[in-house]
C-alpha positions in Angstrom: -0.1 0.4 -0.1 1.2 3.9 -0.8 1.7 6.3 1.4 -0.8 8.0 0.2 -3.6 5.0 1.1 -1.5 4.8 4.3 -2.6 7.9 5.9 -5.9 7.9 4.3 -6.5 4.9 6.3 -5.0 5.7 9.2 -7.4 8.2 9.5 -10.7 6.2 8.6 -9.5 4.5 11.2 -8.8 7.1 14.0 -12.4 8.7 12.7 -14.4 5.2 14.2 -17.0 5.7 11.8 -17.9 2.4 10.1 -18.8 4.5 6.6 -15.8 6.3 6.2 -14.8 2.7 7.4 -16.2 1.1 4.3 -15.1 4.1 1.9 -11.8 3.5 1.7 -11.7 -0.1 2.3 -10.1 -1.3 -0.7 -7.2 0.9 0.0 -6.4 -1.7 2.9 -4.3 -4.4 3.8 -3.2 -6.6 6.2 -3.8 -5.0 9.9 -5.2 -2.3 9.0 -8.0 -3.8 6.7 -9.0 -5.8 9.7 -9.1 -3.2 11.9 -11.6 -1.2 8.9 -13.8 -4.5 8.9 -13.7 -4.3 12.6 -14.9 -0.8 12.6 -17.5 -2.3 9.2 -18.7 -5.1 11.6 -19.5 -3.4 15.0 -22.6 -3.1 15.2 -25.3 -5.4 13.1 -27.2 -2.6 12.0 -24.8 -0.9 9.7 -23.3 -4.3 8.9 -27.2 -4.9 7.3 -27.4 -1.4 5.7 -23.7 -1.5 3.9 -25.0 -5.5 2.6 -28.1 -3.7 0.7 -26.9 0.2 0.1 -26.2 0.6 -3.3 -22.7 2.5 -2.6 -21.2 0.2 -0.4 -17.7 -0.9 -2.8 -17.0 -4.2 -3.8 -14.7 -5.0 -1.5 -16.9 -4.4 1.2 -19.5 -6.2 -0.1 -17.2 -9.5 -0.4 -16.3 -8.7 3.0 -19.5 -9.1 4.4 -20.0 -11.8 2.5 -18.1 -14.3 4.7 -20.2 -13.2 8.0 -22.5 -16.4 7.6 -25.7 -14.1 8.1 -28.4 -15.3 6.7 -29.3 -11.3 7.3 -26.8 -9.9 5.6 -27.2 -12.4 2.4 -30.0 -12.2 1.8 -29.4 -8.3 1.2 -26.2 -9.1 -0.7 -28.1 -11.0 -2.8 -30.6 -7.4 -3.8 -27.2 -5.3 -4.1 -27.0 -4.7 -7.5 -23.2 -3.7 -7.5 -22.3 -7.6 -5.7 -19.9 -8.8 -7.8 -20.6 -12.5 -9.8 -18.1 -14.4 -7.5 -19.6 -13.1 -4.1 -22.9 -14.7 -5.9 -21.6 -17.6 -6.9 -20.1 -18.4 -3.2 -24.0 -17.2 -2.1 -25.1 -19.5 -4.5 -23.5 -23.0 -3.2 -24.5 -21.1 0.4 -28.3 -21.4 -0.6 -28.2 -24.6 -2.2 -26.7 -26.2 0.5 -29.5 -25.2 2.7 -32.3 -25.2 0.0 -32.9 -21.4 0.4 -35.1 -21.0 -2.2 -35.4 -16.8 -1.7 -31.1 -16.3 -1.8 -32.0 -18.9 -4.7 -34.3 -16.5 -7.0 -32.6 -13.6 -6.0 -29.3 -15.5 -7.5 -31.2 -16.0 -11.1 -32.3 -12.3 -11.3 -29.6 -11.1 -10.2 -27.4 -9.4 -13.7 -24.6 -9.9 -12.7 -24.7 -13.7 -11.7 -22.0 -15.8 -13.9 -23.4 -18.0 -16.3 -22.3 -20.9 -15.5 -24.8 -20.3 -11.7 -27.9 -19.2 -14.2 -27.2 -22.4 -16.5 -26.6 -24.2 -12.9 -30.3 -23.3 -12.3 -31.4 -23.3 -15.0 -31.4 -27.2 -15.4 -31.6 -28.3 -11.7 -33.7 -25.9 -9.7 -37.2 -27.0 -9.4 -38.5 -23.6 -7.6 -40.9 -22.2 -9.9 -40.4 -18.5 -9.2 -36.3 -18.8 -9.5 -37.0 -20.2 -12.9 -39.5 -18.0 -13.7 -36.6 -15.3 -12.2 -34.2 -16.6 -14.9 -36.1 -16.5 -17.7 -36.2 -12.3 -17.1 -32.7 -11.9 -16.4 -31.0 -10.0 -19.2 -27.5 -11.8 -18.6 -28.8 -15.1 -19.5 -27.5 -15.8 -21.9 -28.9 -18.1 -25.1 -27.3 -20.6 -24.1 -29.2 -20.4 -20.6 -32.2 -19.2 -22.0 -32.2 -22.4 -24.2 -31.5 -25.0 -21.3 -34.1 -23.7 -19.5 -37.0 -23.6 -22.3 -36.1 -27.8 -22.8 -36.9 -28.5 -19.2 -39.8 -30.9 -19.0 -41.8 -28.9 -17.2 -46.0 -28.6 -16.7 -47.7 -27.0 -19.1 -48.7 -23.8 -17.3 -44.9 -23.0 -16.4 -44.1 -23.7 -19.6 -46.3 -21.1 -20.9 -44.9 -18.4 -18.3 -41.3 -19.3 -19.4 -41.8 -19.0 -22.9 -43.5 -16.1 -22.3 -40.6 -14.3 -20.3 -38.5 -15.9 -22.9 -39.9 -14.0 -26.0 -38.8 -11.0 -24.1 -35.8 -11.4 -23.0 -32.9 -10.0 -25.7 -30.8 -12.5 -24.6 -33.2 -15.2 -26.4 -31.6 -16.4 -30.0 -33.9 -16.9 -33.8 -33.5 -20.3 -33.7 -35.0 -20.6 -29.3 -37.7 -18.4 -30.9 -38.8 -20.2 -33.8 -38.6 -23.6 -31.8 -40.8 -21.9 -28.7 -43.2 -20.0 -31.5 -45.7 -23.3 -33.1 -46.0 -24.2 -29.3 -47.0 -20.5 -28.0 -50.2 -18.6 -27.3 -51.4 -15.5 -29.5 -49.4 -13.3 -26.8 -45.8 -14.9 -26.6 -46.2 -15.1 -30.2 -46.7 -11.0 -30.3 -43.8 -11.0 -28.5 -41.3 -13.0 -30.1 -42.4 -11.0 -33.7 -41.3 -7.9 -31.7 -38.0 -9.3 -30.5 -35.0 -8.8 -33.1 -33.9 -11.2 -33.2 -36.9 -13.0 -34.7 -36.5 -15.1 -38.1 -37.1 -13.4 -40.9 -39.4 -16.6 -42.2 -41.4 -15.2 -38.9 -42.1 -12.1 -39.6 -42.5 -13.2 -43.2 -45.6 -15.7 -41.6 -46.6 -12.8 -39.3 -47.3 -10.5 -42.3 -49.7 -13.4 -43.3 -52.1 -12.7 -40.0 -55.1 -10.8 -39.5 -55.4 -10.9 -35.8 -54.9 -7.8 -34.4 -52.1 -8.1 -32.1 -49.5 -9.5 -34.4 -51.0 -7.0 -36.8 -50.5 -4.1 -34.2 -46.7 -5.4 -33.6 -46.0 -5.6 -36.7 -47.6 -1.7 -37.6 -44.3 -0.3 -35.9 -41.6 -2.9 -37.3 -39.2 -1.2 -40.0 -38.9 -5.4 -40.4 -41.9 -5.1 -42.8 -42.7 -4.7 -46.4 -44.2 -1.6 -47.8 -46.7 -3.0 -49.2 -48.2 -4.7 -46.1 -47.9 -1.0 -44.2 -49.7 0.0 -47.1 -52.5 -2.4 -46.0 -52.3 -1.8 -42.3 -53.6 1.9 -42.8 -56.3 0.5 -44.4 -57.4 -0.6 -41.1 -60.4 -1.0 -38.8 -58.6 -1.0 -35.7 -56.5 2.4 -34.7 -53.9 0.6 -33.0 -52.6 -0.6 -35.9 -53.2 2.0 -37.8 -50.6 4.1 -34.6 -47.9 1.6 -35.6 -48.3 2.8 -39.0 -48.4 5.8 -37.7 -44.7 6.0 -35.8 -43.6 3.7 -38.7 -40.0 5.4 -40.0 -41.1 3.5 -43.6 -44.2 5.1 -43.3 -44.2 6.6 -47.1 -45.1 10.2 -47.3 -48.1 9.4 -49.4 -49.8 7.6 -46.1 -48.9 10.2 -43.7 -51.1 12.3 -45.7 -54.4 10.3 -44.9 -53.2 9.4 -41.8 -53.1 12.9 -40.7 -56.7 12.8 -40.5 -57.2 10.1 -39.2 -60.4 9.5 -37.0 -58.5 9.0 -33.7 -56.5 11.2 -32.0 -54.4 8.3 -31.1 -53.0 7.8 -35.0 -53.1 11.8 -35.1 -51.1 12.2 -32.8 -47.5 9.9 -33.2 -48.3 11.4 -36.8 -47.4 14.9 -35.3 -44.4 13.6 -33.5 -42.7 12.2 -36.5 -39.8 14.3 -38.1 -40.6 14.0 -41.9 -43.9 15.8 -42.2 -44.7 18.2 -45.3 -45.6 22.1 -44.8 -49.7 20.9 -45.9 -49.1 18.1 -43.1 -48.5 20.6 -40.5 -51.3 23.1 -41.7 -53.7 20.5 -40.6 -52.2 19.2 -37.5 -52.1 22.9 -36.1 -56.3 23.2 -36.0 -56.4 19.7 -34.8 -58.8 19.8 -32.1 -57.0 17.3 -30.3 -54.7 19.4 -27.6 -52.3 16.4 -27.6 -51.8 16.5 -30.9 -51.4 20.6 -30.8 -48.4 19.9 -27.4 -46.4 17.1 -29.8 -46.4 19.5 -32.9 -45.0 22.1 -30.6 -42.6 20.3 -29.5 -41.7 18.8 -32.5 -38.0 20.7 -34.2 -39.3 20.8 -37.6 -42.2 23.2 -37.3 -41.5 26.3 -38.6 -41.5 29.7 -36.9 -45.2 30.6 -38.1 -46.5 27.5 -36.9 -44.5 27.9 -33.4 -46.1 31.5 -32.8 -49.6 30.3 -33.8 -48.9 27.5 -30.9 -47.9 30.0 -28.5 -50.9 32.1 -28.8 -52.6 28.3 -27.5 -55.3 29.0 -25.4 -54.0 25.7 -24.0 -50.7 26.1 -21.4 -49.4 22.9 -22.5 -48.9 23.2 -25.7 -47.8 26.9 -25.1 -45.2 25.2 -22.7 -44.1 22.7 -25.5 -43.4 25.6 -28.0 -41.0 26.8 -25.0 -39.4 23.7 -24.3 -38.6 23.7 -28.5 -34.9 23.4 -28.7 -36.0 25.2 -32.6 -38.4 27.8 -30.2 -36.9 31.7 -31.0 -36.3 34.5 -28.9 -38.9 36.5 -30.0 -41.4 33.5 -28.7 -39.2 33.2 -26.0 -39.7 36.4 -24.3 -43.9 36.5 -25.4 -43.7 32.7 -23.1 -41.5 34.4 -20.3 -44.4 36.5 -19.1 -47.4 33.5 -20.0 -49.8 33.6 -17.2 -48.9 30.4 -16.8 -45.5 29.5 -14.0 -44.8 26.3 -15.5 -44.9 27.5 -19.7 -42.7 30.3 -18.2 -40.6 27.4 -15.9 -40.6 25.9 -19.6 -38.1 29.6 -20.6 -36.8 29.3 -17.8 -35.1 25.9 -18.4 -34.4 26.5 -22.1 -30.6 27.0 -22.9 -30.9 29.6 -25.3 -32.9 31.7 -22.9 -30.3 34.6 -23.2 -29.1 36.8 -20.3 -31.6 40.0 -20.1 -34.6 37.1 -20.4 -33.3 35.2 -16.9 -32.4 38.1 -15.4 -35.9 39.8 -15.4 -37.6 35.7 -14.6 -35.8 35.4 -11.4 -37.7 38.1 -10.6 -40.6 35.4 -10.6 -42.2 33.7 -7.5 -43.3 30.7 -8.9 -40.1 27.8 -7.4 -40.7 25.9 -11.0 -39.7 29.2 -12.3 -36.7 30.1 -10.1 -35.6 26.5 -10.2 -35.1 26.9 -14.3 -33.3 30.3 -13.8 -30.9 28.4 -11.3 -30.3 25.5 -13.3 -29.8 27.7 -16.9 -26.0 27.9 -17.9 -27.0 31.9 -19.0 -27.8 33.4 -15.9 -25.4 35.5 -14.6 -23.2 34.9 -11.6 -25.1 37.3 -9.2 -27.9 36.1 -10.0 -27.4 32.9 -9.4 -25.5 34.2 -5.6 -29.1 35.3 -4.6 -31.3 32.5 -5.2 -28.2 30.7 -3.6 -29.8 31.5 -0.4 -33.5 30.8 -1.8 -35.8 28.2 1.5 -36.6 26.1 -1.6 -34.5 23.2 -1.7 -34.9 22.8 -5.9 -34.0 26.2 -6.6 -30.5 25.9 -4.5 -30.0 22.6 -6.1 -30.7 23.8 -9.4 -28.1 26.8 -8.7 -25.7 23.3 -7.5 -26.0 21.1 -10.7 -26.0 24.1 -13.3 -22.3 23.3 -14.6 -21.4 27.4 -14.7 -21.4 28.6 -11.0 -18.2 29.5 -10.5 -17.0 28.3 -6.8 -17.5 31.9 -5.7 -21.5 31.0 -6.1 -21.3 27.7 -4.9 -19.3 28.1 -0.9 -22.3 28.7 0.7 -24.4 25.2 0.0 -21.2 23.3 1.7 -23.6 23.9 4.5 -26.5 23.9 3.0 -29.1 22.0 5.3 -29.9 19.2 3.0 -27.7 16.4 2.9 -28.6 15.6 -0.4 -26.7 18.6 -1.5 -23.9 18.5 0.3 -23.5 14.8 -1.3 -23.8 16.7 -4.9 -20.8 19.1 -3.2 -18.8 16.5 -3.0 -19.0 16.1 -6.6 -18.8 19.6 -7.8 -15.9 19.7 -10.7 -15.9 24.3 -9.8 -15.0 23.3 -5.9 -11.8 22.8 -4.8 -10.0 20.0 -2.9 -10.2 21.7 0.3 -13.8 22.5 0.1 -14.8 19.1 -0.5 -12.6 17.4 2.2 -13.6 19.9 4.8 -16.6 17.9 4.9 -15.4 15.0 6.2 -16.5 15.8 9.7 -20.2 16.0 8.1 -23.2 15.0 10.1 -24.1 13.1 7.9 -22.8 9.9 7.4 -23.6 9.8 2.9 -21.9 13.1 2.7 -18.5 11.6 5.4 -18.6 8.2 3.0 -18.7 10.7 -0.5 -15.6 12.8 0.9 -14.0 9.5 1.5 -14.8 7.8 -1.7 -13.8 11.0 -3.2 -10.4 11.2 -1.6 -9.8 7.5 -2.2 -10.4 8.5 -6.3 -7.7 11.2 -5.7 -5.6 10.4 -3.3 -2.4 11.4 -4.2 -3.0 15.0 -4.5 -5.1 14.7 -1.2 -2.6 13.4 0.9 0.1 15.3 -0.1 -1.3 18.8 0.3 -3.4 17.7 3.6 -2.4 15.1 5.4 1.0 14.7 6.7 1.8 12.3 9.1 -2.1 11.5 9.6 -2.6 15.3 10.8 -5.2 16.4 8.8 -3.8 20.4 7.7 -6.1 23.1 7.9 -7.0 25.3 5.7 -9.3 28.7 5.6 -12.6 28.5 3.2 -12.0 31.7 0.6 
């Protein structure tokens, strides 16, 4: 272990904090590592908390797996960061004890080794474990094939095949094999699968079942002739699929733009290949969601956006303000809108100019002020005032503002909300000492974040602020 790591670990031990100990655990070896683990395991409650916490480092999870506590093991199985080797050991232990709860959790864990998953697929008798495995995106095509080949009762086989049909790892060969013996819903899932064989797609295009047709209508793999046929379907769901299909020809779009179903017209309004004649028709659509989608569409021309900016529905006006192509004159108009949610959209718009943001900073609505706080074009003088806001959302906006300077951010190191102080540790605008000074924060998550940051920046931290395990304190400037 380097001198820098050694110094940081010793400082963590001196702190006597199990979360600080967890933060630096990966750096330690030998006797120092044992001391850290004593702190981590001193309280069973803390051990249980660390076992399930999504931020716990992998080395600590590995240490906890050797405790031999079933409750700790259960939490490790649920932790998304538990590594494959630990899960493999837990699986052996679960198998020896006949612990079905642990087996089921391992079966669904994304980090489980392929060998473990294949073992479950071949030998597990618990239906819940098999069903969990069939949904696991980490299950390979081979694992899924082994699972599907099991001689199980009909009800379970149907449920497994349904899950396999929705698992992206399923191979074309497996999908083709289970297609004929599957129910209609599973067949539709197979048809929509990215690995669905072309032969099944071709076969499905001759089907007149609505569920199959709805699935195929959105799929770019179907022929233009079938799309034209589907566009004339009596079923709105099928026509919705056609309206959303990138392969749909312009002639069909012209027909669907006046479709009797508002759901179809909404899909049309979001397309990026609309002609002016289509846009004009959508502009006067009676459905507010159609106009809202058109207002968010980046291809909508200025005259259309201007008309929609005067829409009677606030959601449509807000959509105009959120449009990435919204011009300055409309942003100025919408900044004075009677609806605060519309003004907030202007405040969040990244090409809203400085002058407009200064005006919006005088607003009293928290959503508007949050947008101003978050906007990188907002002047620092305004951000410095918003730092003192009583609203947490506004202060968080400043913290997340990439243009906020260190001077602006410094008061937020003492923000009353712990999550804000955690975010400050990760803020690139602050200096190292600013963050290091939070190491004795009242909240364990802040302390943990500081030491985790120090682990990743170990050399400069040790060289500048830790000498002989004594901390150099500097006045914040």
